[in-house]
C-alpha positions as CSV (number, residue, x, y, z in Angstrom):
1,M,-127.5,-83.0,5.0
2,K,-126.5,-79.6,6.3
3,I,-126.4,-79.1,10.1
4,E,-128.3,-75.9,10.9
5,V,-127.5,-73.6,13.8
6,Y,-131.0,-73.6,15.3
7,S,-133.5,-76.4,15.5
8,P,-136.5,-76.2,17.9
9,T,-136.6,-79.1,20.3
10,I,-140.0,-80.4,19.3
11,R,-140.7,-84.1,19.6
12,R,-143.7,-86.3,19.4
13,K,-144.8,-85.3,22.9
14,E,-145.1,-81.7,21.9
15,M,-146.9,-82.6,18.7
16,D,-149.4,-84.8,20.6
17,A,-150.1,-82.0,23.0
18,V,-150.9,-79.6,20.2
19,L,-153.2,-82.1,18.5
20,T,-155.0,-82.7,21.7
21,A,-155.6,-78.9,22.0
22,L,-156.9,-78.8,18.4
23,V,-159.4,-81.6,18.8
24,E,-161.0,-79.9,21.8
25,D,-162.5,-77.3,19.4
26,K,-161.0,-74.4,21.3
27,I,-157.7,-73.0,20.1
28,G,-157.7,-69.5,21.7
29,P,-156.6,-68.7,25.2
30,G,-158.2,-71.1,27.7
31,E,-157.5,-74.0,30.0
32,H,-154.2,-75.0,28.5
33,A,-152.8,-71.5,29.1
34,Q,-154.0,-71.6,32.7
35,H,-152.3,-75.0,33.1
36,L,-149.1,-73.6,31.7
37,V,-149.0,-70.8,34.3
38,Q,-149.4,-73.5,37.0
39,I,-146.6,-75.6,35.7
40,A,-144.3,-72.6,35.2
41,K,-145.0,-71.5,38.8
42,E,-143.6,-74.8,40.1
43,R,-140.3,-74.1,38.3
44,L,-140.0,-70.3,38.6
45,Q,-141.7,-69.8,42.0
46,F,-143.3,-66.5,41.0
47,D,-146.3,-65.0,42.7
48,Y,-148.4,-64.1,39.6
49,S,-148.0,-64.4,35.8
50,L,-149.7,-63.5,32.5
51,A,-149.5,-65.8,29.5
52,L,-149.3,-63.5,26.5
53,R,-149.2,-63.8,22.7
54,S,-145.6,-62.4,22.3
55,P,-142.6,-61.0,24.1
56,A,-143.3,-57.6,22.5
57,I,-146.7,-57.5,24.2
58,A,-145.0,-58.6,27.5
59,L,-142.4,-55.9,27.3
60,S,-145.1,-53.3,26.6
61,F,-147.2,-54.3,29.6
62,A,-144.1,-54.4,31.8
63,L,-143.1,-50.9,30.9
64,R,-146.7,-49.6,31.4
65,T,-146.7,-50.9,35.0
66,L,-143.9,-48.5,35.8
67,N,-145.9,-45.4,35.0
68,L,-143.1,-43.7,33.1
69,E,-143.6,-40.2,31.6
70,Q,-143.3,-39.4,27.9
71,G,-139.7,-38.8,26.9
72,Q,-138.1,-40.6,29.8
73,G,-135.3,-43.0,29.1
74,V,-135.2,-46.8,29.2
75,I,-131.7,-48.4,29.6
76,I,-131.2,-51.3,27.3
77,S,-128.1,-53.2,26.1
78,A,-127.0,-52.6,22.5
79,L,-127.1,-56.4,22.2
80,S,-130.8,-56.5,23.1
81,P,-133.4,-58.0,20.6
82,R,-134.4,-55.6,17.8
83,Y,-138.1,-55.3,18.9
84,Y,-137.1,-53.5,22.1
85,K,-136.6,-50.3,20.3
86,Q,-140.0,-50.4,18.6
87,V,-141.9,-51.2,21.8
88,I,-140.1,-48.5,23.8
89,E,-140.6,-45.8,21.2
90,D,-144.3,-46.8,20.6
91,L,-144.9,-45.9,24.3
92,G,-143.3,-42.5,23.8
93,L,-140.2,-43.4,25.7
94,V,-136.5,-43.2,24.6
95,P,-134.0,-46.0,24.4
96,V,-130.8,-45.4,26.2
97,Y,-128.2,-47.7,24.7
98,T,-125.6,-49.3,27.0
99,D,-122.4,-51.1,26.2
100,V,-121.6,-54.6,27.5
101,M,-118.8,-56.3,29.4
102,P,-116.6,-58.0,26.8
103,S,-116.3,-61.2,28.9
104,S,-120.0,-62.0,28.9
105,A,-121.8,-59.8,26.3
106,S,-123.9,-58.5,29.2
107,M,-124.6,-55.1,30.8
108,G,-122.9,-54.5,34.1
109,P,-123.3,-51.8,36.8
110,E,-120.3,-50.0,35.3
111,T,-121.7,-49.8,31.7
112,I,-125.1,-48.8,33.0
113,E,-123.6,-45.9,35.0
114,A,-121.6,-44.8,32.0
115,A,-124.8,-44.6,29.9
116,R,-126.6,-42.7,32.7
117,S,-123.9,-40.1,32.9
118,R,-123.8,-39.5,29.1
119,S,-124.5,-35.9,28.5
120,G,-127.4,-34.7,26.4
121,G,-129.6,-37.8,26.8
122,P,-133.0,-38.4,28.5
123,V,-133.2,-39.1,32.2
124,A,-133.1,-42.9,32.6
125,R,-135.9,-44.2,34.8
126,C,-135.7,-48.0,34.4
127,I,-133.6,-50.9,33.0
128,V,-134.7,-53.7,30.6
129,L,-132.1,-56.4,31.2
130,H,-131.8,-59.0,28.4
131,H,-129.7,-62.1,29.2
132,T,-127.9,-62.2,25.9
133,L,-127.0,-65.7,24.7
134,G,-128.2,-67.1,28.0
135,Y,-125.6,-65.4,30.2
136,V,-127.0,-63.9,33.4
137,P,-125.4,-60.6,34.4
138,D,-124.4,-59.2,37.8
139,M,-128.0,-59.0,39.1
140,A,-127.1,-57.9,42.6
141,G,-124.9,-55.1,41.3
142,I,-127.4,-53.9,38.8
143,L,-130.4,-53.9,41.3
144,G,-128.1,-52.0,43.7
145,L,-128.2,-49.0,41.3
146,G,-131.7,-48.2,42.5
147,L,-133.6,-48.3,39.2
148,P,-136.6,-50.5,38.5
149,V,-135.5,-53.6,36.5
150,I,-137.5,-55.6,33.9
151,E,-135.6,-58.8,33.3
152,D,-135.7,-60.8,30.1
153,R,-134.8,-64.5,30.7
154,S,-136.0,-65.8,27.4
155,Q,-132.5,-67.3,26.7
156,S,-131.3,-68.0,30.3
157,Y,-134.0,-70.4,31.6
158,G,-132.1,-73.2,33.5
159,A,-129.4,-71.0,35.0
160,L,-131.0,-71.7,38.5
161,S,-130.9,-75.0,40.2
162,A,-134.6,-74.8,40.9
163,E,-135.2,-74.8,37.2
164,R,-133.3,-78.1,36.8
165,P,-135.6,-80.5,38.8
166,L,-134.0,-83.7,40.1
167,G,-135.4,-87.1,39.5
168,P,-137.4,-88.7,42.3
169,A,-134.5,-90.7,43.8
170,A,-132.1,-87.8,43.6
171,A,-134.6,-85.4,45.1
172,E,-135.3,-87.7,48.0
173,A,-131.6,-88.0,48.7
174,A,-131.1,-84.3,48.5
175,A,-133.9,-83.7,50.9
176,A,-132.6,-86.2,53.4
177,E,-129.1,-84.7,53.2
178,A,-130.5,-81.2,53.8
179,A,-132.5,-82.4,56.8
180,A,-129.5,-84.2,58.3
181,T,-127.2,-81.2,58.0
182,Q,-129.9,-78.7,58.8
183,A,-128.7,-76.8,55.7
184,P,-130.3,-73.3,55.3
185,P,-132.6,-72.8,52.3
186,E,-130.9,-71.6,49.1
187,P,-130.9,-67.7,49.1
188,P,-133.6,-66.2,46.8
189,Y,-132.5,-65.2,43.3
190,P,-132.2,-61.4,43.1
191,S,-134.7,-60.5,40.3
192,G,-136.2,-57.4,38.8
193,A,-139.7,-56.1,39.4
194,L,-141.1,-58.1,36.4
195,T,-139.6,-60.8,34.3
196,I,-140.2,-61.8,30.7
197,L,-139.8,-65.4,29.6
198,G,-140.2,-65.6,25.8
199,L,-141.5,-68.8,24.2
200,E,-140.5,-67.9,20.6
201,E,-138.8,-70.2,18.1
202,K,-135.2,-69.3,19.1
203,D,-135.8,-69.0,22.9
204,L,-134.6,-71.8,25.1
205,L,-138.2,-73.0,25.8
206,T,-140.4,-72.7,22.7
207,A,-144.1,-72.8,22.2
208,G,-143.8,-71.5,18.6
209,G,-144.6,-68.1,20.0
210,G,-145.7,-66.3,23.1
211,A,-144.3,-65.2,26.5
212,L,-144.9,-65.3,30.2
213,L,-144.7,-62.0,32.1
214,Y,-144.4,-62.7,35.8
215,A,-143.7,-61.1,39.2
216,M,-141.8,-62.7,42.0
217,S,-143.0,-60.5,44.9
218,R,-146.6,-60.0,46.1
219,R,-146.2,-56.2,45.7
220,D,-145.2,-56.3,42.1
221,A,-147.8,-59.0,41.4
222,G,-150.5,-56.7,42.6
223,V,-149.6,-54.2,39.8
224,L,-149.6,-57.0,37.2
225,R,-153.0,-58.3,38.3
226,N,-154.5,-55.1,36.9
227,Y,-154.1,-56.7,33.5
228,A,-155.7,-60.0,34.5
229,E,-158.9,-59.4,32.4
230,L,-157.1,-58.8,29.0
231,P,-158.9,-59.2,25.7
232,P,-158.3,-62.7,24.3
233,E,-156.3,-61.2,21.4
234,Y,-153.5,-60.5,23.9
235,G,-153.5,-64.0,25.5
236,L,-151.5,-67.0,24.6
237,P,-153.5,-69.4,22.4
238,D,-154.0,-72.9,23.8
239,M,-152.1,-74.6,21.0
240,N,-149.0,-72.7,22.0
241,A,-149.6,-73.2,25.7
242,A,-150.0,-77.0,25.2
243,M,-146.6,-77.1,23.6
244,A,-145.0,-75.0,26.3
245,V,-146.3,-77.3,29.1
246,V,-144.4,-80.2,27.5
247,Q,-141.3,-78.0,27.1
248,F,-141.3,-77.2,30.8
249,R,-141.7,-80.9,31.7
250,E,-138.9,-81.9,29.4
251,A,-136.6,-79.0,30.2
252,S,-134.4,-80.8,32.7
253,R,-133.6,-83.6,30.2
254,N,-133.0,-81.1,27.4
255,L,-130.7,-79.0,29.5
256,E,-128.6,-82.0,30.5
257,K,-128.2,-82.9,26.8
258,R,-127.1,-79.4,26.0
259,R,-124.6,-79.6,28.8
260,E,-123.1,-82.8,27.4
261,I,-122.8,-81.4,23.9
262,A,-121.3,-78.2,25.1
263,K,-118.7,-80.0,27.1
264,I,-117.5,-81.8,23.9
265,Y,-117.4,-78.5,22.0
266,A,-115.6,-76.7,24.9
267,Q,-112.8,-79.3,24.9
268,A,-112.3,-78.7,21.2
269,S,-112.3,-74.9,21.5
270,L,-109.5,-75.0,24.2
271,R,-107.2,-76.0,21.4
272,T,-108.0,-73.0,19.3
273,R,-107.2,-69.3,19.7
274,H,-110.8,-68.3,19.9
275,K,-112.5,-67.3,23.2
276,R,-115.7,-68.1,25.0
277,F,-117.9,-65.9,27.2
278,V,-117.8,-66.5,30.9
279,Q,-120.8,-66.9,33.2
280,N,-120.3,-65.4,36.7
281,D,-120.1,-67.9,39.6
282,T,-123.6,-67.2,41.0
283,F,-125.3,-69.1,38.2
284,E,-124.7,-72.1,36.1
285,Y,-124.6,-71.5,32.3
286,N,-127.6,-73.2,30.7
287,N,-125.8,-73.8,27.4
288,Y,-128.4,-71.9,25.4
289,A,-125.8,-71.6,22.6
290,F,-122.2,-72.4,21.8
291,S,-120.5,-69.2,20.7
292,L,-116.9,-68.2,20.1
293,V,-115.4,-64.7,19.9
294,L,-113.3,-65.1,16.8
295,E,-109.7,-64.0,16.4
296,T,-110.1,-64.3,12.6
297,G,-112.7,-62.9,10.3
298,M,-116.3,-64.1,10.4
299,K,-116.5,-64.4,6.6
300,D,-113.6,-66.9,6.6
301,V,-115.2,-69.1,9.4
302,K,-118.6,-69.1,7.7
303,A,-117.0,-70.1,4.4
304,Y,-114.9,-72.9,6.0
305,A,-118.0,-74.3,7.8
306,K,-120.1,-74.2,4.6
307,R,-117.6,-76.5,3.0
308,K,-118.2,-78.9,5.8
309,D,-122.0,-78.7,5.4
310,I,-122.3,-77.0,8.8
311,A,-124.1,-73.7,9.3
312,V,-122.3,-71.0,11.4
313,E,-124.0,-67.7,12.0
314,S,-123.2,-64.3,13.5
315,A,-124.5,-64.8,17.1
316,L,-125.6,-61.2,17.5
317,E,-127.0,-60.3,14.0
318,D,-130.6,-60.1,15.4
319,T,-129.7,-57.6,18.0
320,L,-130.0,-53.8,17.9
321,M,-126.3,-53.4,17.2
322,G,-126.3,-56.1,14.6
323,A,-129.2,-54.5,12.8
324,G,-127.4,-51.1,12.8
325,H,-129.8,-49.3,15.2
326,V,-127.1,-48.2,17.6
327,P,-124.3,-45.7,16.8
328,T,-121.1,-47.8,17.0
329,E,-119.2,-45.0,18.8
330,L,-121.7,-45.2,21.8
331,C,-121.0,-48.9,22.4
332,P,-117.7,-50.0,21.0
333,E,-117.5,-53.3,22.8
334,S,-120.9,-54.3,21.6
335,Y,-120.0,-53.4,18.0
336,S,-116.8,-55.4,18.2
337,L,-118.6,-58.5,19.5
338,S,-121.4,-58.2,16.9
339,L,-118.7,-58.6,14.2
340,R,-116.7,-61.4,15.8
341,T,-119.1,-63.7,17.7
342,A,-119.9,-66.9,15.9
343,L,-122.7,-69.3,16.7
344,F,-122.4,-73.1,16.3
345,P,-125.1,-75.7,16.2
346,L,-126.1,-76.8,19.7
347,Y,-129.5,-78.3,20.5
348,P,-130.7,-81.6,22.0
349,R,-131.8,-83.2,18.7
350,L,-128.2,-83.3,17.4
351,S,-127.1,-86.9,16.7
352,G,-123.8,-88.3,17.8
353,P,-122.2,-88.1,14.3
354,D,-123.4,-84.5,14.0
355,I,-121.9,-83.6,17.3
356,E,-118.6,-85.1,16.3
357,K,-118.7,-83.3,13.0
358,V,-119.3,-79.9,14.7
359,S,-116.6,-80.6,17.3
360,K,-114.0,-81.3,14.5
361,L,-115.0,-78.1,12.8
362,I,-114.4,-76.1,16.0
363,L,-111.1,-77.8,16.5
364,T,-109.9,-76.9,13.0
365,L,-111.2,-73.4,12.7
366,P,-109.0,-71.0,10.7
């Protein structure tokens, strides 16, 4: 059987949660969505959140809270999801495409400043910062530019230690150690004004669709509360919310499994000429995906993998650059990476033999 690149981590617990929601004779937004927000708050430590039907709706509301004027620019990476362009233009705003750092496929302060100084474009008034392939960019440097930032962490959940809860014994030991050493609390994560956490099929946490839009600070939460009484057509249905609750509860176990698999793949990749992206030291990579920047052609690698019954995809084909929406001359690094970055199967449901098979494929890549 062919090993696919993506496979949502859905087990019996998720299925039982959805069935429970179904038999309650209420499948629209309701108590399960409220419960999801409470569970997510424990992990993400936000002040306020909306549970919405899609990331596109979340991005639209996030941009509306900034009160931007028609024709003003919104800075986005050329490797952002394709729907960004549609949402921005539907609001009468203009996307300002930014190149990425080749080491991480992420925007940085330097690439943002280069986009802002580009002649002939609209005045950029905010940044929508997508954490492409789960890599968290230089948040402190980007926030230091002084523009409002909307952060999209749909692929980077788990990069913070608070999102990887310890078991009871380990948590008790950690608390005792902190008390004995009088260790100061961990510094707060520098975040944007609003954050999107997508729950789509290919996001790290999946509910089969939907998103959380949340604010960390009380000030930003006050603006978001203006949308508290949304029509139900905008809210996250209880079926999806029930699945998402289980995903949050199982996240620590699934992240650990991803880490174990990625470690095996990484050892194999060290013996090839292909390169990996690098996460900065402030965060721990969540192993959302295992990608390699190829030194050979994508076509040859895909054909080789196909002969081994393993799917390999272009990691960035669903991005704005991959879809051809961004002029290649504006963002040459993004264009190069969109052609050369391959994605290999990595998800908790992979069996031992499958992991070994993919590892051998990586080791013997052309």
